[in-house]
C-alpha positions as CSV (number, residue, x, y, z in Angstrom):
1,M,0.5,0.2,-0.2
2,T,1.5,3.4,-1.0
3,H,1.8,6.3,1.4
4,Q,-1.2,7.9,-1.0
5,S,-3.8,5.1,-0.6
6,A,-2.9,4.7,3.4
7,V,-4.1,8.5,3.9
8,V,-7.3,7.5,1.9
9,A,-8.1,4.1,3.6
10,S,-7.4,6.4,7.1
11,S,-9.7,9.0,5.9
12,D,-12.7,6.7,5.5
13,P,-15.5,7.1,8.5
14,A,-15.9,2.8,8.5
15,I,-12.0,2.6,8.8
16,R,-11.8,4.8,11.1
17,E,-14.9,3.7,13.4
18,V,-13.5,0.0,13.2
19,G,-10.3,1.5,14.2
20,T,-11.7,3.6,17.0
21,W,-13.7,0.4,18.2
22,R,-11.1,-1.8,18.1
23,S,-9.3,0.8,20.3
24,R,-11.7,1.2,22.8
25,L,-11.9,-3.0,22.9
26,L,-8.1,-2.9,23.9
27,H,-8.8,-0.6,27.0
28,A,-11.4,-2.2,27.9
29,V,-10.8,-5.8,28.1
30,P,-7.6,-5.1,31.1
31,F,-10.1,-2.8,32.6
32,A,-13.0,-5.4,33.1
33,A,-10.1,-8.1,34.5
34,F,-9.3,-5.6,36.5
35,V,-13.1,-5.0,38.1
36,V,-13.6,-9.0,38.5
37,L,-10.2,-9.2,40.1
38,A,-11.9,-6.5,42.5
39,I,-15.2,-8.0,43.3
40,V,-13.0,-11.5,44.1
41,L,-10.6,-10.1,46.4
42,A,-13.5,-7.8,47.9
43,W,-15.5,-11.2,48.6
44,G,-12.9,-12.8,50.1
45,L,-11.9,-10.2,52.4
46,T,-15.6,-10.2,53.7
47,R,-15.0,-14.1,54.5
48,H,-13.5,-15.2,58.1
49,A,-11.1,-18.0,57.9
50,R,-13.3,-19.7,60.5
51,D,-16.1,-19.8,57.7
52,I,-14.0,-22.1,55.4
53,P,-16.1,-25.6,55.7
54,S,-14.0,-28.6,56.7
55,A,-13.9,-31.7,53.8
56,L,-13.9,-33.8,56.9
57,I,-17.6,-32.4,58.7
58,G,-19.9,-35.7,59.3
59,R,-17.1,-38.1,58.7
60,P,-15.3,-39.9,61.4
61,V,-11.8,-39.0,63.0
62,P,-9.4,-40.0,61.5
63,D,-7.1,-42.6,62.6
64,F,-4.6,-41.8,65.2
65,T,-2.8,-42.9,68.3
66,L,-0.4,-40.0,69.8
67,P,1.6,-40.4,73.1
68,P,0.8,-37.6,75.8
69,V,3.1,-34.8,76.1
70,K,5.6,-33.9,78.6
71,G,4.6,-34.8,82.4
72,R,1.0,-35.9,81.2
73,T,-0.1,-39.1,81.7
74,L,-3.5,-39.8,79.3
75,G,-2.0,-39.3,75.5
76,L,-4.9,-39.2,72.7
77,S,-6.8,-41.4,69.8
78,S,-9.0,-41.9,67.8
79,D,-10.5,-44.5,69.9
80,D,-10.7,-42.2,73.0
81,L,-13.2,-40.0,70.9
82,Q,-15.6,-42.5,70.9
83,G,-19.1,-42.6,73.1
84,E,-18.9,-38.8,74.1
85,V,-19.5,-35.6,72.5
86,S,-16.2,-34.4,72.8
87,L,-13.8,-30.9,71.9
88,V,-10.2,-31.0,70.4
89,N,-8.6,-28.6,70.5
90,V,-5.2,-27.8,68.3
91,F,-2.8,-25.6,69.8
92,A,0.6,-25.1,70.7
93,S,3.0,-23.1,73.3
94,W,4.2,-20.5,70.7
95,C,0.8,-19.8,69.6
96,V,-0.2,-16.3,70.6
97,A,-3.8,-16.5,69.8
98,C,-4.0,-20.0,71.7
99,R,-3.4,-17.3,75.1
100,E,-7.1,-15.8,74.2
101,E,-9.1,-19.1,74.6
102,H,-6.9,-20.5,77.4
103,P,-9.0,-18.8,80.1
104,L,-12.4,-20.1,78.2
105,F,-10.8,-23.6,77.9
106,M,-9.7,-23.7,81.9
107,R,-13.8,-22.8,82.9
108,I,-15.2,-24.9,80.5
109,A,-12.9,-28.0,82.7
110,A,-13.9,-26.5,86.2
111,D,-17.3,-26.5,84.9
112,R,-17.1,-30.2,83.4
113,T,-19.0,-28.6,80.5
114,V,-17.9,-30.9,77.9
115,P,-15.0,-33.1,77.8
116,L,-11.6,-30.6,76.1
117,H,-9.1,-32.8,74.4
118,G,-5.7,-31.1,73.5
119,L,-3.9,-31.5,70.4
120,N,-0.1,-30.3,70.8
121,Y,0.7,-29.0,67.0
122,K,4.4,-29.1,66.8
123,D,5.8,-28.2,69.8
124,R,8.9,-28.6,71.9
125,P,8.2,-31.2,74.7
126,D,9.8,-28.6,77.9
127,D,7.8,-25.9,76.6
128,V,4.6,-27.4,76.5
129,A,4.5,-28.4,79.9
130,K,6.3,-25.5,80.9
131,W,2.8,-23.7,79.3
132,L,0.4,-25.8,80.8
133,D,2.3,-25.9,84.4
134,T,1.7,-21.9,84.0
135,L,-1.3,-21.2,82.5
136,G,-3.4,-24.8,83.8
137,D,-4.2,-27.6,82.4
138,P,-7.6,-27.8,80.3
139,Y,-7.3,-31.0,79.0
140,T,-8.8,-34.0,79.7
141,R,-6.2,-36.0,77.4
142,T,-3.3,-34.3,75.9
143,G,-1.4,-35.8,72.5
144,A,1.8,-34.5,71.8
145,D,2.0,-34.5,67.8
146,I,5.3,-32.9,67.4
147,N,5.8,-33.8,63.5
148,G,2.0,-32.1,62.2
149,R,1.1,-35.3,60.7
150,V,-1.7,-35.8,62.5
151,A,-2.8,-32.2,62.7
152,I,-2.6,-33.0,58.9
153,D,-4.7,-35.5,58.7
154,W,-7.9,-33.5,60.7
155,G,-7.5,-30.6,57.4
156,V,-5.5,-28.0,60.5
157,Y,-4.8,-24.5,58.8
158,G,-3.5,-23.6,62.0
159,V,-3.5,-23.6,65.3
160,P,-5.7,-22.9,67.1
161,E,-8.4,-24.5,65.7
162,T,-11.6,-26.4,67.6
163,F,-13.9,-29.6,66.7
164,V,-16.6,-30.7,68.1
165,V,-16.5,-34.6,67.9
166,G,-20.2,-36.3,68.1
167,A,-20.5,-39.4,70.5
168,D,-20.0,-41.2,67.2
169,G,-16.3,-40.6,66.8
170,R,-17.9,-38.3,63.7
171,I,-16.7,-34.2,62.9
172,A,-19.4,-32.3,63.5
173,Y,-17.5,-28.7,63.4
174,K,-14.6,-27.3,63.0
175,H,-14.4,-23.3,64.7
176,I,-10.7,-22.0,63.1
177,G,-9.0,-19.4,65.5
178,P,-9.8,-18.8,69.2
179,V,-12.8,-20.1,70.4
180,T,-14.8,-16.6,71.7
181,E,-17.6,-16.3,74.5
182,D,-19.8,-15.9,71.4
183,A,-19.4,-19.2,69.3
184,L,-18.8,-21.2,73.0
185,A,-22.2,-19.3,73.1
186,R,-24.1,-19.5,70.0
187,I,-23.0,-22.9,68.1
188,I,-20.5,-24.8,70.1
189,L,-22.8,-25.7,73.5
190,P,-25.9,-25.8,72.0
191,L,-24.2,-28.2,68.9
192,V,-22.8,-29.9,71.8
193,E,-26.4,-30.6,73.5
194,R,-27.6,-31.4,70.0
195,L,-25.3,-34.2,69.4
196,R,-26.3,-35.1,73.3
197,A,-29.9,-36.2,72.8
198,E,-29.5,-37.5,69.3
199,A,-26.3,-39.5,70.7
200,Q,-29.5,-40.4,73.6
201,E,-32.0,-41.3,71.2
202,R,-29.8,-43.6,69.5
203,Q,-29.2,-45.7,72.5
204,P,-31.5,-48.8,72.4
């Protein structure tokens, strides 16, 4: 195409319109992608980590056996989670957030509200022993998951996490993050009572 023909073509209104439309489209695509990404990020920010459902809800607890943490005599295994509704709390002495919920667990233990078992995640034996001796030990049984493999089987994202386990040994609920007064009163304890009632109904 000669320079003269290019000038003629560019002066054609139809060609100019096509060029303008193509230019607008090239600018619109990145903008649309940005809008979609912004919407997805905004949706993610509105969701709390503890709202993430667990794939293990309704399933039996993973098969495991853990020795007791240092200074305790009772370890924790899947067989120990049969026959009564209980809570399993994944904790560690190095976990700052675990300190937030610990006084609440001490109260649960003192009131004997529901059996509470501890799954100690990737902790040094001396550290967890000192932690429980200093802050108090609310756990009925405490298993030492030193390498973290059992926690992986439980689908743990991080510590602390707390599971409600039914009398049938199935996981009924998973709470991510420190347990609060609100979560305990509004979700966890009502669920414990419901599971106890259901277990009572199943008895011959």
